[in-house]
C-alpha positions as CSV (number, residue, x, y, z in Angstrom):
1,M,-11.2,-24.1,-13.2
2,M,-8.6,-26.5,-14.0
3,R,-5.3,-25.3,-13.0
4,L,-2.4,-24.1,-15.7
5,P,0.1,-27.8,-16.4
6,A,3.2,-26.5,-14.3
7,S,5.0,-27.3,-18.0
8,L,3.0,-24.1,-19.3
9,A,2.6,-21.9,-16.1
10,C,7.1,-21.8,-15.8
11,L,7.3,-21.0,-19.6
12,P,9.0,-17.6,-19.2
13,L,6.9,-14.0,-20.4
14,A,9.1,-13.8,-23.1
15,V,7.5,-17.0,-25.0
16,W,4.2,-16.1,-23.2
17,S,4.6,-12.7,-25.4
18,V,4.3,-14.9,-28.7
19,L,1.3,-16.7,-28.5
20,S,-1.6,-15.4,-30.6
21,Q,-4.2,-14.0,-28.7
22,A,-6.6,-16.9,-29.1
23,Q,-3.7,-19.5,-28.1
24,A,-3.4,-17.8,-24.8
25,A,-7.3,-17.5,-24.5
26,S,-7.1,-21.5,-24.6
27,L,-4.8,-22.5,-21.9
28,A,-6.3,-23.0,-18.7
29,K,-5.4,-20.0,-16.5
30,I,-4.1,-20.0,-12.7
31,P,-7.2,-19.8,-10.1
32,V,-6.1,-16.3,-7.6
33,R,-8.5,-15.4,-5.3
34,V,-6.1,-13.0,-3.8
35,V,-3.2,-10.7,-5.3
36,V,-0.7,-10.0,-2.2
37,V,1.2,-6.8,-2.9
38,T,5.1,-6.1,-1.3
39,T,6.9,-3.2,-2.4
40,F,10.4,-4.3,-1.4
41,E,12.4,-7.6,0.1
42,L,15.8,-6.8,1.2
43,G,17.6,-9.7,-0.4
44,N,16.6,-13.1,-0.8
45,D,12.7,-14.4,-0.6
46,T,13.5,-16.3,2.6
47,G,16.1,-17.3,5.4
48,D,17.5,-13.4,5.7
49,M,17.1,-10.0,6.6
50,P,13.2,-10.2,6.0
51,G,11.4,-6.9,3.8
52,E,7.6,-6.9,3.3
53,F,7.5,-10.2,1.4
54,Q,9.3,-12.4,3.2
55,H,6.5,-13.4,6.1
56,W,4.3,-13.6,3.2
57,V,6.3,-16.5,1.4
58,E,7.8,-18.0,4.9
59,K,4.1,-18.9,6.7
60,L,1.2,-18.7,4.5
61,P,3.2,-20.1,2.7
62,L,4.0,-18.6,-0.9
63,S,5.8,-21.8,-2.5
64,E,5.6,-22.3,-5.7
65,E,7.7,-20.2,-7.6
66,L,6.4,-18.3,-10.9
67,P,9.0,-16.9,-13.9
68,A,8.4,-13.3,-14.4
69,R,11.1,-12.6,-16.5
70,G,11.5,-8.2,-17.4
71,S,9.6,-7.9,-14.1
72,Y,11.2,-6.2,-10.8
73,H,12.0,-8.9,-8.6
74,E,11.6,-11.4,-11.3
75,V,9.6,-14.0,-9.7
76,L,5.8,-13.9,-8.3
77,R,4.9,-17.0,-5.5
78,Y,1.5,-19.2,-5.6
79,N,0.0,-20.9,-3.0
80,P,-1.2,-23.9,-4.8
81,D,-3.5,-24.3,-2.0
82,L,-5.3,-21.0,-1.3
83,H,-5.2,-19.7,-4.3
84,V,-3.2,-17.0,-4.0
85,L,-0.1,-14.8,-5.7
86,G,2.3,-12.6,-4.1
87,I,4.2,-10.2,-5.8
88,V,6.8,-7.6,-5.6
89,T,6.6,-4.9,-7.4
90,G,9.5,-2.6,-6.7
91,E,9.7,0.7,-4.8
92,G,7.7,4.7,-5.6
93,P,4.5,4.6,-7.7
94,S,6.4,4.2,-11.0
95,H,7.8,1.2,-10.3
96,M,4.5,0.0,-9.2
97,A,2.1,1.3,-11.6
98,S,4.2,-1.4,-14.0
99,A,4.3,-4.1,-12.0
100,M,0.4,-4.0,-11.5
101,T,-0.1,-3.3,-15.3
102,G,2.1,-6.3,-16.3
103,L,0.5,-8.7,-13.8
104,V,-2.7,-7.8,-14.8
105,L,-2.4,-8.2,-18.8
106,D,-0.1,-11.5,-17.8
107,P,-2.2,-13.9,-19.7
108,R,-1.5,-16.2,-17.1
109,F,-4.0,-14.9,-14.5
110,D,-7.5,-14.4,-14.5
111,L,-8.2,-12.0,-12.5
112,R,-11.3,-10.3,-12.6
113,K,-12.4,-11.1,-9.1
114,A,-9.2,-11.5,-7.2
115,Y,-9.3,-9.1,-4.3
116,F,-5.8,-7.0,-4.0
117,L,-4.2,-6.3,-0.6
118,L,-1.4,-3.7,-0.9
119,A,0.5,-5.2,2.8
120,G,3.7,-2.4,3.0
121,I,4.8,-0.2,6.0
122,G,5.1,3.4,6.0
123,G,5.4,6.2,8.1
124,I,2.9,7.4,10.7
125,N,1.2,10.7,12.0
126,P,1.8,10.6,15.4
127,N,-1.4,12.9,16.2
128,F,-2.7,9.7,14.5
129,G,-1.4,7.0,16.1
130,S,1.6,5.0,17.3
131,V,4.7,3.1,15.6
132,G,4.0,-0.5,15.1
133,S,-0.1,-0.2,14.2
134,A,-1.2,-1.3,11.1
135,V,-3.7,1.1,9.0
136,W,-6.4,0.2,6.5
137,A,-6.6,3.0,4.1
138,P,-10.4,4.1,3.3
139,R,-8.9,7.0,0.8
140,V,-5.6,8.0,-0.6
141,I,-4.2,11.3,-1.3
142,N,-1.9,12.2,-3.8
143,G,0.8,14.1,-2.3
144,G,3.1,14.2,-5.7
145,L,1.4,16.2,-7.9
146,A,1.5,19.9,-7.2
147,H,2.9,23.4,-7.9
148,M,5.5,24.0,-5.0
149,I,7.5,27.6,-3.6
150,D,10.8,27.5,-2.2
151,A,10.6,27.6,1.8
152,R,12.8,30.6,1.7
153,E,9.5,32.2,-0.7
154,I,6.3,31.0,0.6
155,P,4.0,34.1,0.8
156,S,3.3,35.1,4.3
157,D,0.0,34.2,4.3
158,W,0.5,31.2,3.3
159,P,0.2,27.7,4.9
160,D,2.9,26.3,3.1
161,G,4.6,26.5,-0.1
162,F,2.1,23.4,-1.9
163,V,-0.7,24.5,-4.4
164,P,-2.9,22.5,-6.2
165,V,-1.6,22.2,-9.3
166,Q,-4.7,23.3,-11.7
167,G,-4.3,27.3,-9.5
168,A,-2.1,29.4,-8.2
169,S,-3.8,29.2,-4.7
170,P,-3.1,27.0,-1.8
171,T,-7.2,27.0,-0.6
172,L,-8.0,27.0,-4.4
173,H,-11.9,27.0,-4.3
174,P,-13.6,25.4,-5.8
175,V,-11.4,22.1,-4.8
176,P,-10.5,21.0,-8.4
177,A,-11.7,17.3,-9.4
178,L,-9.7,15.0,-8.2
179,H,-9.0,13.4,-12.0
180,S,-8.8,15.1,-14.8
181,Q,-5.9,15.7,-17.6
182,W,-3.9,17.2,-15.0
183,G,-3.6,13.7,-13.1
184,D,-4.8,12.2,-10.3
185,M,-5.3,13.6,-6.8
186,G,-7.2,11.1,-4.8
187,Y,-9.0,8.1,-4.6
188,T,-11.3,6.1,-2.4
189,L,-11.8,2.8,-1.7
190,N,-14.5,0.8,-1.6
191,P,-15.7,1.8,2.0
192,H,-17.8,-1.6,2.3
193,L,-14.9,-3.5,1.8
194,V,-12.5,-1.5,3.9
195,N,-14.9,-1.3,6.9
196,W,-15.1,-5.6,6.7
197,A,-11.2,-5.5,6.6
198,Y,-11.1,-3.5,10.1
199,T,-14.0,-5.5,11.8
200,L,-12.3,-8.5,11.0
201,T,-9.3,-7.4,12.4
202,H,-9.6,-4.9,14.9
203,T,-9.2,-7.3,17.9
204,V,-6.2,-8.8,16.1
205,T,-3.6,-8.5,18.9
206,I,-0.4,-6.9,17.6
207,P,3.1,-7.4,20.1
208,D,4.0,-4.6,21.9
209,A,7.6,-4.6,21.3
210,P,10.8,-3.0,23.5
211,S,11.6,-1.0,20.4
212,L,8.2,0.3,20.1
213,Q,8.0,1.6,23.8
214,A,11.3,3.2,23.1
215,S,10.3,5.1,20.2
216,R,6.4,6.2,21.5
217,A,8.2,7.3,25.1
218,R,9.3,10.4,23.8
219,Y,6.6,11.3,22.1
220,K,5.1,12.7,25.2
221,D,3.4,15.8,23.8
222,Y,1.6,13.5,21.4
223,P,-0.8,11.3,23.0
224,A,-1.8,9.3,19.8
225,A,1.9,8.3,19.4
226,Q,1.8,7.0,22.9
227,K,-1.0,4.2,22.8
228,P,0.3,0.1,22.4
229,P,-0.2,-0.4,18.7
230,Q,-3.1,-1.6,17.5
231,V,-5.5,-1.6,13.8
232,M,-6.9,1.2,13.2
233,V,-8.2,3.2,9.9
234,G,-6.8,6.0,8.4
235,D,-5.9,7.9,5.1
236,T,-2.7,7.3,3.4
237,L,-0.5,9.8,1.7
238,S,1.2,9.0,-1.8
239,S,4.5,10.8,-2.5
240,E,7.5,9.5,-3.5
241,T,9.2,12.3,-1.6
242,F,10.5,10.8,1.6
243,W,9.5,14.3,3.6
244,V,10.2,14.3,7.7
245,G,9.4,17.2,10.2
246,A,6.6,18.7,12.0
247,K,5.7,21.7,9.5
248,M,5.4,18.6,6.6
249,N,3.4,17.0,8.6
250,G,1.3,20.3,9.5
251,W,1.4,20.3,5.3
252,A,0.0,16.3,5.1
253,E,-2.9,17.2,7.4
254,R,-4.0,20.0,5.5
255,W,-3.3,18.4,1.9
256,V,-5.3,15.5,2.8
257,R,-8.4,17.9,4.3
258,Y,-8.7,19.6,1.5
259,W,-8.6,16.7,-1.3
260,T,-11.2,15.2,1.4
261,D,-13.5,17.9,1.3
262,N,-12.9,18.0,5.1
263,Q,-14.0,14.2,5.0
264,G,-9.9,12.6,5.4
265,T,-7.7,12.4,8.1
266,F,-3.8,12.1,7.4
267,A,-2.5,8.6,9.1
268,T,-0.1,7.5,7.3
269,T,2.8,8.0,4.6
270,A,4.0,5.8,1.9
271,E,4.7,6.1,-2.2
272,E,3.0,3.2,-3.8
273,D,-0.6,3.9,-3.2
274,I,-1.6,6.2,-5.8
275,G,1.0,4.3,-8.6
276,L,-1.7,0.6,-7.9
277,M,-5.3,3.0,-7.8
278,Q,-3.3,4.7,-10.8
279,A,-3.1,1.3,-12.5
280,L,-5.3,-1.1,-11.0
281,S,-8.5,1.7,-12.1
282,A,-7.4,1.8,-15.6
283,Q,-7.3,-2.2,-16.0
284,A,-10.7,-1.8,-14.3
285,K,-12.1,0.3,-17.0
286,A,-11.3,-3.1,-19.2
287,G,-12.8,-5.4,-17.2
288,R,-9.9,-7.3,-16.3
289,V,-9.7,-6.1,-12.6
290,D,-12.7,-5.0,-9.8
291,I,-11.4,-1.7,-8.4
292,N,-14.1,-2.4,-5.3
293,R,-11.8,-5.4,-4.5
294,V,-8.8,-3.3,-3.2
295,L,-7.6,-3.0,0.0
296,I,-4.1,-1.0,1.2
297,L,-2.8,-2.0,4.7
298,R,0.0,0.4,6.0
299,A,2.4,-0.9,9.0
300,A,3.7,2.2,10.6
301,S,7.5,1.7,10.8
302,N,8.4,5.0,11.8
303,Y,6.9,8.7,12.5
304,D,6.6,10.9,9.7
305,M,8.0,13.4,12.6
306,P,10.3,14.2,15.5
307,P,9.1,14.8,19.0
308,T,9.2,17.8,21.1
309,G,12.4,19.2,20.9
310,E,14.2,17.7,18.3
311,S,14.9,18.4,14.5
312,A,13.9,17.0,11.4
313,A,17.1,16.3,10.5
314,A,18.1,14.4,13.4
315,L,15.1,12.0,13.2
316,L,16.4,11.8,9.4
317,K,19.7,10.9,10.1
318,E,18.1,8.5,12.7
319,E,16.1,6.2,10.1
320,A,17.9,6.8,6.7
321,D,17.3,4.2,5.5
322,E,14.4,1.0,6.2
323,T,16.2,-1.0,8.0
324,G,17.2,2.4,10.6
325,F,13.4,2.7,11.2
326,S,12.3,2.1,14.8
327,G,9.6,0.2,14.4
328,F,11.0,-1.6,11.2
329,I,10.5,-4.9,12.0
330,P,7.4,-4.6,14.1
331,S,5.6,-3.2,11.3
332,L,6.7,-6.5,9.4
333,D,5.7,-8.5,11.5
334,A,2.1,-5.9,11.9
335,A,1.0,-6.2,8.4
336,W,2.1,-9.9,8.1
337,L,-0.3,-10.8,11.1
338,V,-3.1,-8.3,10.3
339,G,-2.4,-8.7,6.4
340,S,-3.1,-12.0,6.3
341,T,-6.0,-11.8,8.6
342,V,-8.0,-11.1,5.5
343,V,-6.5,-13.2,3.2
344,R,-7.3,-16.3,5.1
345,E,-10.4,-15.0,5.3
346,L,-11.1,-14.7,1.7
347,A,-9.2,-17.2,0.4
348,L,-10.7,-20.4,2.7
349,H,-14.4,-19.2,2.7
350,W,-14.2,-18.3,-1.3
351,S,-17.7,-19.2,-1.7
352,S,-18.8,-16.8,0.4
353,Y,-16.5,-13.7,-1.6
354,E,-15.9,-15.1,-4.8
355,N,-19.4,-13.5,-6.5
356,V,-20.4,-11.4,-3.8
357,T,-17.6,-8.8,-2.2
358,A,-17.1,-8.7,1.0
359,G,-18.7,-6.2,2.9
360,G,-21.1,-6.1,0.3
361,N,-22.0,-3.2,-2.0
């Protein structure tokens, strides 16, 4: 497919928006094999304190800038040799859903065969793994849609104060439908693709930084949290509320088990994943993307609960912002190391993955 001429690729979205559908369709699309989705950048895209996007821009690299006026980051980044597109969506599910919908509807791109990789950082359950690890998500569970009773008023026979929004009991059975007029409670990603990504990357060595060693040394009562960082597979819980603490971790474990019929394992916390899946699922119904070509990778920047003997409030104070996370820089490195292995494989061997989804059907 022909590349879009540079003079047209750089047109602002305001100009693209006035093109007729026929005019837009007549223009050659910018070819995209993989879309790398990140949620934040701390400053510039290059040369300063990195956020989720900077390693991709500098190391892949994503050398070309494409204007995206009206979007959160106002610029997309592109590698013309690998045909990889990068985006910063903004944090939170609303930003994510808005950004992904805008991207898919952008007439410069045909994304029907593109793979989408959300490569971000998140918290990790110390009962599951250790800070610095990179976790592929087979499922996304919505942790932000529920009835909730204040902790001071929870009935004594309830495990916590969270109740499916469809009912009035925390253990409502049968389990309600995952998708209804109430909203979307969970998504299962293509298991063949997830397994393919894990198989491709499980031997990637994630550096064991001193900061990671110091962080996990505090978790003496959590065997999984004491292991060196590694590539893993586990479900992500998506919630716009940054919750902390052992009791909330217990709720998260229960909530994931509940909505997956005891098949899921709560591994990582995140904000945006439910918005990603909602937006791409909607666009897949219109044939604009392939929902079976979506991957979510969360690298653990912090534990979601304190070690034994320490309070949730104390942990929150330690890690009050993103750069205060105990594994912030190592988690950015892990997301890049593991995620780029998949991106390069797909882009460099496109003839194998263009018409047949990686991992099979």
